[in-house]
C-alpha positions as CSV (number, residue, x, y, z in Angstrom):
1,M,19.9,1.0,5.1
2,C,22.0,3.6,6.9
3,E,25.6,3.5,7.9
4,R,24.9,4.6,11.5
5,Y,21.6,3.2,12.4
6,C,21.0,0.3,10.0
7,G,24.4,-1.0,9.1
8,T,24.3,-4.1,11.4
9,V,20.7,-5.1,10.5
10,S,20.4,-8.4,8.7
11,P,18.7,-8.6,5.3
12,V,14.9,-8.5,5.4
13,A,13.5,-12.0,5.2
14,S,10.6,-12.6,2.7
15,S,8.3,-13.3,5.6
16,S,9.0,-9.9,7.0
17,L,8.2,-7.9,3.9
18,P,5.3,-5.5,4.0
19,R,1.8,-6.8,3.2
20,A,-0.7,-5.4,0.8
21,R,-3.9,-6.3,2.8
22,V,-7.0,-6.4,0.5
23,S,-10.4,-6.2,2.1
24,R,-13.1,-8.3,0.4
25,S,-15.8,-6.4,2.1
26,A,-14.4,-3.1,0.8
27,L,-14.2,-4.5,-2.7
28,R,-17.9,-5.6,-2.4
29,A,-18.8,-2.1,-1.3
30,G,-16.9,-0.6,-4.1
31,A,-18.5,-2.9,-6.6
32,A,-22.0,-2.1,-5.4
33,A,-21.3,1.6,-5.5
34,A,-19.8,1.3,-9.0
35,L,-22.9,-0.5,-10.2
36,A,-25.2,2.1,-8.6
37,A,-23.3,4.8,-10.4
38,G,-24.3,3.2,-13.7
39,G,-21.2,1.2,-14.6
40,T,-21.5,-2.2,-16.3
41,V,-18.0,-3.2,-17.3
42,A,-15.3,-3.4,-14.6
43,D,-11.6,-2.8,-15.2
44,L,-9.5,-5.5,-13.7
45,R,-6.4,-5.1,-15.8
46,A,-2.9,-4.9,-14.3
47,D,-3.8,-7.7,-11.8
48,A,-6.9,-5.8,-10.8
49,W,-4.8,-2.7,-10.1
50,G,-2.6,-4.7,-7.8
51,H,-5.5,-6.1,-5.8
52,G,-5.3,-9.6,-7.3
53,V,-7.3,-10.4,-10.4
54,L,-8.7,-13.8,-9.4
55,E,-10.1,-12.7,-6.0
56,T,-11.3,-9.4,-7.3
57,A,-12.9,-11.0,-10.4
58,R,-14.9,-13.4,-8.2
59,I,-16.3,-10.5,-6.2
60,V,-17.0,-8.4,-9.2
61,A,-18.8,-11.3,-11.0
62,E,-20.9,-11.9,-7.9
63,A,-21.9,-8.2,-7.8
64,G,-23.5,-8.6,-11.2
65,F,-21.4,-6.7,-13.7
66,S,-22.3,-7.5,-17.3
67,S,-18.6,-7.9,-18.3
68,I,-15.1,-7.8,-16.8
69,R,-12.1,-6.4,-18.6
70,V,-8.8,-8.2,-17.9
71,D,-5.4,-8.6,-19.5
72,A,-5.3,-11.2,-22.3
73,E,-3.0,-13.5,-20.4
74,D,-5.5,-13.8,-17.6
75,V,-8.6,-14.8,-19.7
76,E,-8.0,-18.5,-19.9
77,A,-7.3,-19.0,-16.2
78,L,-10.3,-17.0,-15.1
79,V,-12.7,-18.7,-17.5
80,A,-11.4,-22.0,-16.1
81,H,-12.6,-20.8,-12.7
82,G,-16.0,-20.1,-14.2
83,I,-15.7,-16.3,-14.3
84,P,-16.8,-14.6,-17.5
85,V,-14.2,-12.1,-18.6
86,S,-13.1,-10.3,-21.7
87,A,-9.8,-8.9,-23.1
88,S,-11.6,-6.5,-25.4
89,A,-14.7,-5.1,-23.5
90,E,-14.4,-1.4,-22.9
91,P,-14.5,-0.6,-19.2
92,D,-17.0,2.1,-18.1
93,V,-16.7,1.7,-14.3
94,D,-14.7,4.3,-12.4
95,P,-11.9,2.3,-10.8
96,A,-11.5,4.9,-8.1
97,I,-15.0,3.9,-6.9
98,L,-14.3,0.2,-7.2
99,Y,-11.0,0.2,-5.3
100,G,-11.8,3.0,-2.9
101,L,-9.1,5.4,-4.1
102,P,-8.7,9.0,-2.9
103,G,-11.6,11.3,-3.8
104,E,-14.2,8.6,-3.4
105,S,-16.5,7.8,-0.5
106,T,-16.0,4.0,-0.9
107,P,-13.6,2.5,1.6
108,P,-10.0,1.8,0.5
109,A,-9.8,-1.8,-0.6
110,M,-6.0,-2.0,0.0
111,T,-4.1,-1.3,3.2
112,L,-0.3,-1.4,3.0
113,V,1.3,-2.4,6.3
114,G,4.8,-3.0,7.5
115,T,6.3,-4.1,10.8
116,V,8.7,-2.5,13.3
117,M,11.9,-4.4,13.2
118,S,13.8,-2.4,15.9
119,T,13.9,1.0,17.5
120,K,16.8,3.2,18.5
121,R,17.2,6.3,20.6
122,L,19.0,9.1,18.7
123,Q,20.7,12.3,19.9
124,P,20.5,15.7,18.3
125,G,22.6,15.7,15.1
126,D,22.5,11.9,14.6
127,A,21.7,11.0,11.0
128,V,19.8,8.2,9.4
129,S,19.7,6.6,5.9
130,Y,21.9,6.9,2.9
131,G,23.5,10.3,2.4
132,Y,22.5,11.5,5.9
133,L,19.8,13.7,4.4
134,F,18.0,13.7,7.7
135,R,19.6,14.7,11.0
136,T,17.6,14.7,14.2
137,P,17.1,18.3,15.5
138,V,16.3,17.0,19.0
139,E,16.7,13.7,20.9
140,T,14.2,11.3,19.5
141,Q,13.4,7.6,19.0
142,V,13.2,6.1,15.5
143,A,11.9,2.8,14.2
144,L,13.3,0.7,11.4
145,V,10.2,-0.6,9.5
146,T,9.8,-3.2,6.8
147,G,8.9,-1.6,3.4
148,G,11.1,0.0,0.9
149,Y,11.2,1.0,-2.7
150,S,11.3,-2.6,-4.0
151,Q,7.9,-3.1,-2.4
152,G,6.3,0.1,-3.7
153,V,7.3,2.5,-0.8
154,V,8.6,5.1,-3.3
155,R,12.0,6.7,-2.5
156,A,10.5,10.2,-2.9
157,L,8.4,9.6,0.3
158,G,11.3,10.2,2.6
159,G,10.7,13.4,4.5
160,K,7.3,13.9,2.8
161,A,5.0,11.1,4.0
162,R,3.9,9.6,7.3
163,A,3.1,6.2,8.6
164,E,0.6,5.2,11.3
165,I,1.9,3.5,14.4
166,G,-0.2,3.1,17.5
167,G,-3.0,5.1,16.0
168,A,-0.9,8.2,15.3
169,L,0.9,9.4,12.2
170,H,4.7,9.7,12.3
171,P,7.0,11.0,9.6
172,I,9.1,8.8,7.4
173,V,12.6,10.3,7.6
174,G,15.8,9.9,5.5
175,R,16.0,8.1,2.2
176,V,13.7,5.1,1.7
177,A,15.9,2.1,1.1
178,M,15.3,-1.1,-0.9
179,D,13.5,-3.1,1.8
180,V,13.2,-0.7,4.8
181,C,12.6,2.8,5.9
182,V,13.0,4.8,9.1
183,V,10.0,6.4,11.0
184,D,10.6,9.1,13.6
185,L,8.5,8.1,16.7
186,G,9.3,11.2,18.7
187,D,8.2,10.4,22.3
188,A,6.0,7.5,21.2
189,V,6.9,3.9,22.0
190,A,6.7,1.0,19.6
191,D,7.7,-2.6,20.3
192,E,9.4,-4.9,17.8
193,G,6.7,-6.5,15.7
194,T,4.3,-3.6,16.0
195,E,2.2,-3.1,12.9
196,V,2.8,0.0,10.8
197,T,0.2,1.3,8.3
198,Y,1.5,3.2,5.3
199,F,-1.9,3.9,3.7
200,G,-5.5,2.6,3.8
201,G,-7.3,0.9,6.7
202,T,-9.7,2.7,8.9
203,G,-7.3,4.7,11.1
204,A,-5.2,7.8,10.8
205,A,-3.4,6.6,7.6
206,Q,-6.6,5.9,5.7
207,Q,-6.1,8.8,3.2
208,E,-2.3,8.8,3.2
209,L,-2.3,7.6,-0.4
210,T,-3.2,11.2,-1.2
211,T,0.1,12.4,0.4
212,W,1.9,9.7,-1.6
213,M,0.4,11.1,-4.8
214,Q,1.5,14.6,-4.0
215,A,5.0,13.6,-2.9
216,T,5.8,11.4,-5.9
217,G,3.8,12.8,-8.8
218,L,2.4,9.3,-9.4
219,T,-1.3,8.4,-9.7
220,A,-3.2,6.4,-7.2
221,A,-3.4,3.6,-9.8
222,E,0.4,3.5,-10.2
223,L,0.9,3.5,-6.4
224,V,-1.5,0.7,-5.5
225,C,-0.5,-1.4,-8.4
226,A,3.2,-1.3,-7.3
227,A,2.3,-2.0,-3.7
228,G,0.0,-4.8,-4.5
229,E,2.3,-6.5,-7.0
230,Q,5.6,-6.1,-5.1
231,S,4.5,-6.7,-1.5
232,L,3.1,-9.9,0.1
233,R,-0.6,-9.8,-0.7
234,E,-3.2,-11.1,1.7
235,Y,-7.0,-11.0,1.9
236,I,-9.3,-10.2,4.8
237,E,-13.0,-10.0,5.1
């Protein structure tokens, strides 16, 4: 990732890729709120906005929607699982409510998390990442974290977004690389294997998706779709 700090790091193994963690309970809460708001047809196109169409469709069907809009290529498989869906019904549910996107009171259904691969102490003037766009103004410690632009951590986030480590937000510095990025820990300590939250969850990074939208010019839908489809997706209750 960077000639100085990351040049000797081995390629990121698939098991070390960031994870798009989808909460079933959050999806249930979003589905209930969307129904209460008067919606009847849920929008589960684009792989349920990156949340996984099969699992999300099961939850939405159990919630009692009258119809579920999916992409045409998903209809046969979902019907085979006993889930009534349509490729033509017109959605009237606000997806922001269903998926807990910024601006809504429902909890975020997706949390994007990475892992600290290593840490390094840097001296004033040391640089990180391609092009040396970031040089440390003071002595600091940085962490190499799984998650890059090939998994939906958009390149434009370098120097503009933060990640949660140990309950606190720390800036992403330098250019975001293909599979990794660098987080400035300052005086904080993070061991190898420590979990890093980019957005979502219940902690300090819960609303960081808003920062991503501002930094990239992309919509919340575009960002969660990319993260959900390009990272390793997992489900929790």
